[in-house]
Structures are given as structure tokens and as C-alpha cells.
N, C-alpha and C positions, 0 to 999 in steps of 0.2 A: 507471615511476613509479606507474602504476595498481596494479601488483602490490604495491609497497611500502605504498601507502595501504591496500589490502585486507588485507594481513597485519597491519599495526599495529592497524587497527580491529577485526579479529577477536580479536586478543589482548586488547585493551581490553574487548571485549564478554564474553569468557570469564572475564577476571580480575575483573570488577566485583562479582559476588556474594560472592567470597571476601573481597575488601577490605571490602565493606559489612558483612560479618558480624564484622569486627574493630573495631567502633566502640567508642570509649571516650568518656569525658566531656570529654576535653581539646579545646581549640579546634582544635589542629592536626589531630587525628583527624577532627573534624567537617568541617573544610575539605577534607581529603583525600577524605572520603566524598562531599562535594558535587561536587568536580571529577570524580571517577570516575563518579558517576551521571550527571552532565551529559554526559560523553563517551559513556557507554553508551547513553543515550537517542537521541542524534543519530547514533551510529555506524551503525545499520542503514540509515538513509537515505543518509548520506554514502558508505558502502561501496557500496550498490546504485547510487547515482547515478554514482559513479566507474566501477564495473564495467560499467555499461550504456553509458557514454559512447561515441558513435560508432555503428558498425553494429549492435551488439547492441540498443541502445535504439530504433533505428529499426524494428526488427522488430515492435515493438508498435504502430506507426502504422497498419498495415492493419486493426487492430480498429476504429479510428476510422473508416476508410474504409468498412468493412463496415456499421457502424451508421448513419452519415449523412455521406456525403462532402461535402455542401453545407452542413453545419451552421454557423450563424453567429449569435452573440448578443453583446450588450454587458453581459449580466448579471454576468460575471466582473469587469468594471471596478468594480462596486459591492460585490459579495459579498465581495471581498477584505478589505473593512473591517468586515464583520459580526462577526467575533470580537472586534475592538477595541470596536465599539459595544456588544457584549454585556458586555464587561468594565466599561466606564464606565457603562453602563445599570444594572447591578446595584449599582454603588457609589452612583449618584445615587438609586436606589430605597432606599438605606439598608441593603442586605444586607452585613453585615460579612464581610470576607475576611481574608486573611493579613496585608495591609499597610494602613497609613494612606494617605490621599490623597497626601501628600507623597512617601512612599516608593514608592508605585505609579507616580507620574509620573516620578520620577527613574529607577526601574527601566526604565520604558518608553522613556525618552529614551536611556539607555545601550544598551539592546537594539536600538533602531532605528538608532542610529549604527553599532553593530557590524555589524548586518545589511546596512545600506546600503553600508558600506565593502567588505565581503566580496563581496556580490553584484555591485556595479558594478566592483570590481576584477577579478573573474573574467570578467564579461561583455565588457569592453573589452580584456582581455588575450587570452582564448581566441578570441573573435570567431567563435563557432559560428553558422552560418546557421540561421534558423528554417525550419520545414517549409513555410511558405507563401512563402518566399523574400523576404520583405519587408525584413528587416534581418539583420545579422551580429552579433547580441547575444542569442542564444537561451539560452545556458547560463551560469548557472542561471536559473530563473524568479523574477523579483522579486515578482510578484503572489503566488505561492505562498509565498515566504519571508516576506512581510509577514503573510499569513493565518496561517501556522503559528507565527510569532513571537507574534502576538496570542493565538492559541488556547492556546499553552503558558503564557501569563500567566494566562488563565482557569483552566487546570489547576492552577497554583500557588495562585492566590488563592482559588478556590472548589472545584475538583475534589478537591484534597488536604485541604481543611479542612472541607468541608460534604458534598458528594455527588459520586460519579463521573459522575453524569448531566450535571453542568455540563461536565466534560471531554469527554464523548461528544458533546454538542451543539456545543461549540466546535471540536473536531477534525473533526466532521462538516461544519461550514461551511467549514473550511479545505480539507478533502478535496474538497468540491464546487468550490471555487475551482480546485484543481489539475486536476480532471477537465474543467472548462469551458475551461481554457487549452489542454488537449490537443484537446478536441472542436472548439475554434475554429481549430485548425491553427496556433496561435501557438507551440506548444512540442512537443518530443518527450517521451517518458516520463522519460528521464534528467534533463531540465531541471527538471521539477516535483519529482522525488524529491530531487535535490540541493538545490533551493530549500527544500523542507520541512526537510531536515537542517540547513541553514544557519539557517533561522528558529528552529528549536528550540534549536540551540547558542547563538545570539545571546541568546535569553531567559535561558538558564542563566548565560551570562556576565553579563548585566544584573543578575540576582539576586545573583550572587556578589560583584560590585563594590558593589552597593547595600547588601548586608549588611555589607561592610567599612566603608562610610561611616557607616551608621546604627547599626551594632551592634544592640543590643536596642531602640533607639528606633524607633517606627513599626511595631513588630510587634504584631499584634492576635491573630488566632486561630492556634493551633498546629495541626499536622497531626493527622489522625485516627490511630487505631491502625494501626500499620504491619503489612503482610503480606509485605514484601519477602522473597522466597526461601522463603516458607512454603507448602510443597506440601500442607498439610492443608486449606487454604482452597479453596472452590469457585471456579472460574475462568470464570464467565459472562463473555462478551465480545462485542464488535462490532469487526470488523476489515476491512481491505482487503488483497487477495491479488494477487500476480503470479506468473506461472510460464510454463513451456513444456509444450506438449502434443505427443504423438507418436501418430498414428493407427496402430493395430496391425494392422487388418484391410485386406485388399484391397477396393476399392470398384468397383462397376460403375456408370458414368455414361454415359448414352446408349449403353448396350450395350458399352462398352469398359472393360476392367480398368484401374484406376488405383490408385496408392499415394501416400503423403504422407511428407514429411520432418518435421522438428520445426517446430511452429507456436507461437503465443503465446496465452496465456489471462490475462484479468483478471477479478476477481470481488470481490464483497462477501459476507461471511457473518457470522453471529452465532449464539450459543447461550446458553441459560439452563439452568443446572444446578440440579436439585432437591435434590441432596446432594453429597457429596464425589466421587461416582462417576458418577451418571446425569444426563443432561440431554436437551434437544431443541434442534435447530439448523435454520437456514435458510441457503440459498445461492443466489446469482444470478450467472451467469457469461456472459462473451462470449468466443468462441473464433474463431481464424483459423488456417487452414493452406492452403498451396499444394499442388497435386497434380502428378503426373507419370505418364506412361504406363508400365504394367508391362512391356509388350513393344512398344516403338516400331517395331521391324523388322516385326513382324506387322501392326501398324496401317498401316505404310507400304505394304506389299504388298497387303493385303486391302481397304483402304478407299479411300484417296485416291491411292496411288501415291507419295506424298511427304509428309513431315512438316514440310517447310520452312514456316515461318510459322504453324504450328498452335500455339495457346496453350491449355493445359489450364486448367480453372476453378480459382478460389480459393474455398475453402469458408469460409463464415461461419455459425456456428450458436450458439444461445443456450439456456441452461437456467435453470429456476427449480425449486428442490426443497427438501424438508424431511425430517427424520428424526431418529432417536435418536443420542445421543452418549454415549460412555463414556470416562472417563479415570482414571488412577491415578498416584500419585507413584512416582518412581524415585530413591531417594537424597534428598538435601537440596536439589537444584536443579531437576531436570527432572520433568515430567509427560508420560506417553505416553498416547495415546488412539486411538480409532477412531470412525468414524461411518458410517451407512448413509443414503442419500437416495433418495427416490422423488419424481418430479415430471414436469415438462413440458419438452420439447425442441422447438426450432424451427430449421429450416435455411432460410436466406435464399435467395431466387431469385438465380441467376447469369445475367448477360446474355451469357455466352460463346457465340459464334456456332457454333463447331465442336461444343461439348458443352453444350447448354442444360440448365439445372437449375432446376426450379421449386420455389417455397417449399412447405413442408410441416411440420405439427406432428406430434409423436409422444411416445412414452413415454421417460422418462429414469430410469435406475437408476445409482447410484454408490456407491462405497465409499472411505473415506479412512483413512489412517494418519497420525498426526502426533506431533510432539514439541514441547513448549512450555515457556517459562520466563519469569520476570520479567526485564526489563532495568532498570526502576526501579519504584518503588511505583506500582501502578495501570496499568502498561503491559506488555503481553506481546509476545514475538516467537515465531513458530511456523514450523517447517518441515513440509511435508506431501507425501505421495504419494497420488494419487487414481487410481482406476479408474472412468472415466466411460463410460457406454454409452447411446447415443441411437438409438432405433428409430423410423424414419420410414415404412417400407413404401411401397406404391404406386410401386414402381420408383425410389424415392429411396435414396441410399446410407445404410445404417446405419453408425454411427460408434462404434467402440470405441477409446478412447484412454487413454494413460497421461499423467497430469499431475504434474509436479514443480514445487514452488513454495515461496514464503515469504510471510509476512504479518506485519503489525504491528497490534495490537489493543488496545482499552481494556478493562481488567478491570472489569466492572460490579459485581463483588462486593467490590472493594477497600473497606475500611472501617476 
């Protein structure tokens, strides 16, 4: 079933720009465009949430454990409402958006009803346990769905009509809600990603139905000049990334050679382009990978006589970096680019008894290749491959890793 969902969503994602370029003035064509774009925006989240369901999504939970295993806050109980407060706060302040008060309230009501029905239907049908074991209703996240539903309304009302910075602020608050839910150990990564997709799709459904009800009534500001599929524009962005890392080098920990399989990476990054080609970017990442002995037989005979009960350390390291970015169009849909980063790396202390590892800061060097494209006006999806190199010295293991991942980002140059 998951493969079917994945295939259909990818086809919709790939087909969306072609269909969007065939817009005519007829109502049927406009409705078709609206439906396609709605599916295209939510598809990356729904596809990822479905693909990560189960064991794959749980592989990202050690990142949370590495950062702060005892983290607990009730901030997420309130911040989930912040995009909605932003929406109505702007309207109360007299900032004119896409819709009148009446149309906004009706759109919100329809979106919330759709979101609640889908989320609760899935929660109590799938009955996925939460990571803290408290209840069996973790998939998907209702807090995240509400936050992204509201943020997507801000995007429609103000991001597409006035400034992309409204969208960036609203989606930033929604993303904070999602991160807090994971950090509170209330949800796995797939729960909040699927919740985000459902929230976005519910809002698109709400606008679609409200437009059918109100037609032209209640419509105030129109959307700004569209750049959908226009690779001539600069793509300054701010986004959230997920991916998998593979440490390529052998590491010596407590004098013993070790290696690593595939681990997980989560990061945020952004870039500001000065022209159609050159820009500067920043990146902050959290990384996790387990280790294993390169030669367990040698270790058994030369050190302890037995490897029974021996646990190798889990590595948690973090990077903050910045550097130049370059990108160029390829045809009418894609842009390809590269980046170079210089910054700071930090490896966290491990309490492993057999192989103690102490915290240490060091130099970070990285290089990135990426491909990006619009999925709807003002929103980008990106696939990337990175070469990350962290140098710690002082008998700490240096880490050279390959990172493969994907991201969704707000286009800050959309106008």
C-alpha cells in the first residue's frame, strides 16, 4: 500500500508543472490547476510520512536522544495555535489579505473539519504507539496538522498577496511545533511529517470549497506576480532538511578501529542569492550514527577475550556552517547548484563504558550538490548530496560522511 501511495504522489509531483503551464482563462482549467497544485504542495509531506512509517521513521529518534533525552516542555501545547493567532491578528490589525472576514472564517471552518476528520480517522484506525508509550494514537500528529493548516492559510492570505516573509514566519512557527512534538518524545518523525501534509492539504481543500461557495464574493487582494516554474528568478530560500548519512572513514575510538552504517541527519538551512547565479548560505545540522568493530575477532583475542555484552558507542555530532552557493537553470523546470561550507563541528560526549568518548569541538568543511524546483508558487523542493568533513583532533575520531537527503523550503524571492 505504501508503494502505491509513493508512486501516485511522485507522479502527481512530476506532472504538476506541466499541467500548471497549460492554464487557460476557463473556470475548468483554473479549478484543475488549483487541485493539481494543492496535491503537489502536500505530496512531499504525505509521501515522506508514508515512506517513513514504521522502522524507517524511528531511525530519526536517536537524534532527539542525542540532543536532550530528558527534554520536556508544554510550549508546543500553545505554539500550535500561533499561526492561527497570526492570521487573525493581522486581520484585526486591518492588514488586508486575500479574503474577507466571512470567507476567511468559512475557509478556516471547512479546513479544520477536514483536518480533524482525517487526523482522528487515521489515529484511531492505525493506532500507532507514541515513542513515550503513553497512548496508541501517535500517527499522525494533530498538533502539527493544526499548525500547518493555519500556516498555510497565512501563506494564502498574506504570503501570496503581500510578502513571502509572512509565509516564512507562519511556516517557521508550524515547524517549531513539529520539532517540539518530537523533542517532547510525543511523536516520531513520520507522525509530524504526515501531520504537516494533512494540514496543508486540508487548507487547500478549504479554499477550494470556499471558492465554489463564494465565487468572486469575499475576494480582496489578488496574488502577486507568479514565478511558478520560472527558472530565471533567484531562489533565495529557508528550508528544513532530512536525510541519511554514511561515515566513509574508519574511526579509532579508545584505540580500537570502528566503522559505521547508515545514520540519520536533520538540518535547517537558508541562502540569499545576489543574482540569478551567486548567493551565500548557512546550515545547521544534527547527526547520529551507530558504530561497530572493524575486527571483532581481533578485539576479542587481544583486549577482553570476549565481545559478549560489549556495546560500541553511538556518535552524535553537530555542525554550524556558512559559505557560497551557485545555481543555474536546466530546462524549464529544474535548477542545479552547488555549495561550499566552512564552520564549526562538535561531537558530543558518549557515556559508553567500554569505549569512552569525550566531547570536542573542531573544524567543519562541506560541499553540496543539489537539484531544486517549484512545487507551487513560493515553495521549493530540493534533493541534495553532501560531503561533510568534521575534524576534531585530540584523539577524537574525525568524521567524513556522505549525506543524501531532501528538503522543502520557502522561496524568499517569490514576488
